[in-house]
N, C-alpha and C positions, 0 to 999 in steps of 0.2 A: 612557376608554371613553365611548360616547355615553350622555348622561342620557336615560333612557327616558321620564322626565316631559317632556322637551321634545318628544316625538312628532314627530320628523323623518322625512324620506323615508327609508325602509329602504334604497334603492339610492343614497344620496347619495354614496357612494365609488366607485360604478360610473359614471364620467363618461358613459359612452355612454347611460346609462339616466336620467341626470337631466334632467328638462326645462328648456329654456332660453328665458327670457322676460324681457323688459326690465321694470325696476322702473316706468317710466312707464305701461306698460300696466296695472299694479295701480292705478296712481293713477286711470286713468279708469274702472276697474270700481268702485272705492271711491266716486267720485263719483256715480255712477248709484244704488248702493246707499243712499247718504246721502241724495240727492234723492227717492229713493221713500219714505223714511221721514219727511222734514222737508220740507215745501213751501216753508219759508223759505230753503232752501238754494239759492244762485243761483252762478252761474259768470261770471267775467269773464276776457277773455283779450286778450294783446297781439298779435295777428295770427299766433299759432302754434297754432291749435286741434288741428291733426293732429298735429304734434310733441308737443305735451305731452299728447296723448290727452284733452283735455277734449272733444273732438269727440264722444265717446261720450254725454256729457251733453247737449251741444247737440242731437244727434239726437232724444233722449228728451224733453227739456225745451226746446224752443226759445224758448218765452216766458220762460225763466228764465235765458237766457244773453245776455250783452253783449259784443260784439266792440268793443273800445276802440280797436284800431288799435296802431301803433306809438307808444305814449305810456304808458310804465310808471310814470311818476310821477303822472300823472293817473288811472291805474288804480288805485293805492293810494289816492288821495284820495276818488275815487268809492266804493271799496268800505268805506272807514272811514264815509262818510255813510250808505251803505246798512246798515252794522252798526249805528250808533247808532239806526237807524230799525227795528230788529227782525229784518233779514236776516241770513243766514249766508253771506257771500260768500267764495268760494275765488277767489283771482287766480292765473292760470296763465302762466307764461313761462319762459324760461331763468333759471338761477340767477345768471347774470353780469348779468343785467337786474333781476331781484327776487330777492334783496335787493340786489344790486350797484348798479344805476342809480338806484333810487328809494329808497335808504336814509333820506334826510332824511324823506320822507314817510312811510316805515315808522315811523321813530322818533317823529315829532311826531304824525302824524294817527292812527296806529293804536296804537302801543305807549303813548305818552303818555295817551291816552284809554282805554287797556285796551279798545279796540274789537274785537269778536268777528270779527276777520278772519283767514282761513287763506291764508297765503302758501305758494306752491309753487314750488320752484326745480327745473326740469327741466335735464338734461344737465349735471349736476355731476361735478367730477373729470375725470381725463383719458380717462375712458371715451368721451368725445366724439369722440376721436380725430382724424380728418382735419380737422375743423373748427378745430383749432389753438388756440394759447394764449389768444387773445381770447374764445373761447367756453368755455373749460375752467374753471369755477368751482371755485377751491381755496381760496377765503377766506370762503365763505359762512356756515359754521359760526361762524367767529370774529366775525363783524360782526353775527350775530343773537343769539348766546348772551349777549353783553354788554349786551343790551337789557332793561331791566325789564319784566316782564310776559310776556315771550316764551318760549313753549315750543319746543324743537328736537328735531326727529325725523330719524333717518337709518335707515330700514328696510333689512332685509338682502337681500330679494328681492321678486318681484312680489306674492306672496301676502301678505306682510307689509306691503307698501305699501298694498294694498288695505284691510287691516285697519286702518293707521294713519290712513288718509284717513277712513274710516267713524268711527274714535274721535275724530278732530280735530273732526269735525262736532258730536259730541255734548257737547264740553266748551266751556266759556265762555272767551273770551279769545284773544289772538293766538297762532298757532301757525305755526312755519316747518317744512316737510316738504320734504326734498331727495331727488330721485330721479335715476337716470341713463337715457341713451340705449340704450347697448349692452344685447343680450340676455345676461343672467348666469344662473347656476345657481339654479333655482326649487326650494329643497331643503326648505322648510318644508311643512306640511300644514294642512289645515283645523283640526286639533285642536292645533296648536301655540299655546303660550299667547302672548297678546300683550295687554300693558297698558302704557299711557303712564305713565311712572316707574318701571317695574320691568324691570330687566335680567334675562335668562335665561341660565342656565348650560347650555350645550349639550353640553359635553364635561367629564368629570371622571375623571382617573385613578384617584382614591382610592376611588370607589364609595361616596361618601357617608360617609366617615370623619369623625370629629369634628375641627373645627379645632384644630390645635396646632403651633407651630412647633418642638416638642420631638418630635414623631412622626416623626422622621427615619428610623426604623428600618423603617417600614412600607414594603413594597417598591413599591408604586405610589404612595406620597405625592407629590403634584404639586409641581413644582419652580418652575414659573412659571404666572402667570395671563396668558393672553393676552386683552385686552379690545379687541373689534374693533366697528366699525360699518359699515352698508352692505354692498354685495356682497363686500367683502373679508372678511366673517364667513366665506364659504365658502371662501376660500383659507386662512384660519386653521384651519378643520377639516381640511383636506387637509394642512396643515403639522403639526398635531397628531397625525394618524395616522402620518405619516412619522416624527416624532420618537419616538412610542411604539415603533415598530419598532426604533429606535436606543437604547432604554432611557432616553429623556428623558420626563417625565411632566409633563402640563400640565393646565390648566382653560381652557376657551374660553367667554367670556362674550359674548353678544350684547347690545351696549350701545346700544341703538337709541333710547334717550332720553338725549340729551347734555344737556338741560335740562329738568326738573330731574332731574339724576342719581340713580341708585339708590346713594346713598353706602353703605348697609349691605352690600350685595352686593360693591361694590368693596373696601371695607375688609376684609371677611371673607376676600375671596380674597387680598389682600395679605397678611393675617396667616397664612393656611394656606400659602401659597407663598414668600413672602419675596422675591418679585420679579416684576415686571410688564413686559409688553411691550403697547403700544397700536398698532393698525392701523387705518388710515383713508386713503381717496382724498381727501386734503386737505392744505393747508399744515400741517406739524407745529406751527409757532407758532400758538398760538391756537385750535387745533382740540379735537377730542375728547380727544386725548392730554393736552393741556394742562389740560383740565377735570379728567381722572383726576389728574394731578400736583397740582392744587390740592387737591383731596380729600386724597389721600394726605400732602401735606406737612404739613396741619393736624391730620391724625388718626393716621397710621401710616407714616412715611416708609419706603420700601424702594427699592432700585435699580430703575430704569426705563429701557427702551429704546423709541424712538418710530420706527414705521414710518409714512411719509407724505411728502408732497412736501417735499424738502430746501431750502427758501427758493429755489424757482426757479419761473420761468414753464414751462409746458408746450410742446409743439410738435405739429405734425401728424404723425400715424402711426396705425398700428393699435393699438386700445385694450390689447391685451396685450402688444404690443410697448413701449409707453410705460409701462405698469406695471412691466415687467422693467427699462427702462432707469432709471427713477426709484427703483428700489429698493423696490417694493411687491409683488414677486412671492413665491410660496411658498418659493423658496429664501431670499430675504431675511428673511421671518419666522423660519425656522428659524436663520439665522445670528444674528439679534437675541436668540433665546431662548438660544442658547449662549453668547453674549457676556454676557447679564445673569446667567446662572448663574456665571460667572466671576468678576463683579463681586460677587456675592452672597458667593461663597465667600472673596473676599479681604478681607471685612469682619471675618472670625472668624481 
């Protein structure tokens, strides 16, 4: 059942009533809020001001906006210099270009110096759709979370992206924020909690019962923890509701902060459920699911299934069609849950 403390949209399961909005729009709104509060917030862009929605910041603060042009490596270096001079620069382009094309400059100029630069990767995942494999960033979490000093965020909807952008501006150090192009369900609310480094439990079939692997007799004891990030959190909630109707109980965790991960919440969910499914629009290898596996292998190993891109490049197509083709739809999440339950049972 929905965790009332999460304060989600009451109509989130009535698809026709859930507002649709691109997470990139939340980034543009968050930039303006951050800029109004701190005059040191500046924006740089690599010729994609409209696509990344940083255009909203440019319109309000034209004297704090720099158009670098198609020069993503130079943009990262300029931002590093501005950061060590006291500014709070956000650099905006597609995720395949940042952190993809300029990874060396991100590593050395930004992270090595712990420069206060905020990197934003738009058009992440297969949701880019018709732009095809070259523009579908499916490796960006892997190449940012391995960098020392870097914080990695993957908010679940436009409103949470706005909150994440604002929060990123207020903390010191390198931050990578990924978001998508396609409109997706905007199912959180202004009251929904967001804190960097704190995962949120959105759904829990147990109604808050104490964590105990021995509590198997409880009718609604969750059998699987679904840990998701980005817009696929919403699909995980839809899957949870459908599974509940089939008598399969789950926990849904919005793991928006991939680094530093909320290890406590992840470990407690694994202890409570005894099995985990991770869900992300990213390569399975090296992504959020891998980060969860690292935490659990050291602290509390349980069977885990991975939903994500299965070691493949994407292709041109409609976003929903691509999610289905590559195994990231609601039906695939449900299949993974049932598979991991069988694995869990086979251990005993």
